[in-house]
N, C-alpha and C positions, 0 to 999 in steps of 0.2 A: 147383631138387632138393627132394623130398620131405624133410621133417623127422624125426629119428629117430624121436622122441615125438611123437603127435597130440596137436595143441591146440586152441586155441579156433578155432571156425570163423573165415576173415578173407578178405576179397576178393582174389582170384587177378589178375583182369583185368575192365577195364571197356570192353568192345569198343562201338563206336558206329556207327552206320548213320546214311544223309544220304538225305535224300528229298526232293524238286523238290517244290515246294507251288503251286499255280497259285491269288493273289489275288488275289480280284475285288473290284471296287467296295465293297460292302458288308462285307467282308473289312477292307480300308485305315480304312473309317472306324471299325470297332469296332478295329481298330490303335490309332486317334486315341484315343480313348477309355482307353485302357488307359495310355498315353505320358502322358497331359495327366493323369493321377493322382499323375504324379512329375516333369513336365516342361512348361515352355510350351511349350504346341502350337498353330499356327495352323489353322482349318478345313480341313481338307481337307490334312493336312499330308502324308499317305502319297499319297495320290491325286496329289499334285502333283509330288512327289519323284519319282514309277513315269513320269511326262510328257517329262521330258529332264536329261541332268546339269546343265545351267546352271538348270532350274527349282530341283532338289536344293538347290546352291548358294544362291539367291535364297530359301528358305523356312527354310536355317542362318540368313541375314543379317537376316530380316525378325524369326525370333524373339528371335535375341539382341538385337536393338536395341530392339525394341517392348516386350520381357518383358512385365509385368501388361498392359499393352496387348491384348495377344493374347487375353490370359487371361477378359478381359470381353466378349470378341465372341461372336455365336451361333455355337455349334459344334455345330449338325444337320449332317443331311446336305444341306439348301439353302442353307446357306452357305458351299457351295464356292466361290469366287471365279473361274467358268468362264471368265465376259468375261474378265479382267485375266488369266490363266493363256493363254487361247486367242488375245488379243491379241500376247502378249507371245512364246510359244512357237508356236503352231498350234493348231487347225487353222486357217484361215481360207478367203472364197473365193480362187478361182483355183488354192487347193491340189491335190496329186493324193494320195488317200488308200489305203490299202489297208485288204481288209475281212478280218481275222484269228478266224476262225470257230472257235471252242475247242471240244471237245469233252468230253465228261465222261471220257473213258478216258486225257484228257492229251495226246491229238493237238490240234495245228493246224495249221488246214486255210486260206490266205489263198483267197478268192472273187476275187481280182483288184482290180484299184486302177480307180478312179473318181476324178472330177473334181467338184472341191466347186464346186456352181452358186449357192448358197443359205449363209449361214450369221447367224444370229441368236445375240446376245447369252445369250440365257436359256438356251444349250445346244444348240439346233436345229441340224442339216447336212444340207442335201442332197447326194448323189453319185450322180452320172451314168455309165451304163459303157453302152460302146458292146459290145453282142452280134456274135459269129458265129453264122453260118448250122449247120445240122443236128443230129438229135434233137428234143427237144420241152422245154418247159421242166415242171420236177418236180412232179408232183402236179395240174399245171394241164392238161397235158398237148398243149396249142397249138404249134405247131414252132417252134424256131428258125428265124429269117434274116436274112442278110446286111442290116444294115441298123436292124435291131431295136437299140431302148434300153433301158436299167432305172434308173429311178429309185427311189431310197433315200431314205427320211428318217428319222434319226437322231436321238435325243434323248437326253443325257447321263442316266444312271441311270434309263432307261425300259427296262422288263420284255418289251421287244417292238417290230420295227420295220417295217414296211411295205415292198416293192417292188415297182413297179409296172412291167409289161414294155407296150412299144408296137411296132407296127411300124413301119416308113420311111413309111408314108402316116399316121401317130398313130394309127393303130386300136389300141384296148389289147386284151392278150393275156392279160390277169386281174392279180391280186395277190395275193402270196405275203407274209404275215405270217410273219415266225420269231417264236418265243417262245423267249429267252433271259433269262442272268443279266443284271442292268442292265448297262445299255451306256455304255461308257470312250470317248472322244472324245480321243485323244492326238495329238500332233504329226503323226505320218505314219502312222497305222493305227486302225481302230476294232478294239476289243476285247471280247470277252464268250465265255461258255461258250452252248453250242447248249444247249434242254433238249428236243430230238425232238420235242414235240408242235407243231403250226404250224396256221394258218386260211388257209384261200386265199378268194379269189372271183373263180369264172370269169366272163369275158366276159359270157355272158349273165345274171350279177347271184347265180348261183349261191352260197350261203356253205358252206363244209365244214370242221371241225375234222378234219386229217388227221396219221397217224403218231401215236396216242395211245398202240398196242401198242407200236410201238417204246419210247417212255418208260416203260412198265409192264415193258418188259423189263429195262430199265437198272435201274429197282428194283431186280426180283428179281436182276441181277446185282452188285448192291451199289456201284455206279455213282452212284446217284442217291438222293438220302435223299427218305423217304416225305413229310417233309413240304415238301422243296423239289416234290415230285412235285404236290402238292397244289395247292401256289403257281400252278407251270407249267399245272395244269388253272384253275385259277380266270381268270389272265391269258388263257387262252385264248378261254375261255368269255364274257369280259368284250367280247373284241375281235369274236367270233362275232357277240355282240347289236348292238354299233356297226356294223358291217358289213353286218348284216340289216335297219337300219333304210331 
């Protein structure tokens, strides 16, 4: 009820809103730094916890037991113990992984599942998928046919990844390089956020940057920050140069 006499302004309500935020790899390491200022925090604390429930408990145990020893470790992104985490929780050769293709507008699109055919303790994973026929490969223009395979090479923390398409006779149908936020290799899925701009190499060797206009539209719509867009363009240019050699 309203008071009989007006008094000093006071708080009558404190409404709250809930927002879902997609934290990527760089965000997790930034959160590590904030946590490390007040609490023992191992390298890759949030990245490891995001991998698996059991991994989360393992992080708590390691930090509780090791204490100050953990504080003395290298804390950079390169210090993330991918080898140990992957050997314990995955992914490893023979596993089956989903490619979780995030979009800046919040959508998560599955690009399907593939088999891990190669694994490296330095954070490299090769994924092979069987492709169905019909239509053509995005931007490359080459036809999709039954018996085609897609070989995708991921590396933890890298801002891009290549997929090479081959026919049943092993002939090349082109390479598509996706530019994205730093890749995270979780036990059952690969995660990143697509940054629209990409680089392709056609079967004849022609190399081209594609979809830059989509990135510009995303900046105009407020979905991608200007600084992030410039980073994406820089990565695309570097990939283009490498593929053109």
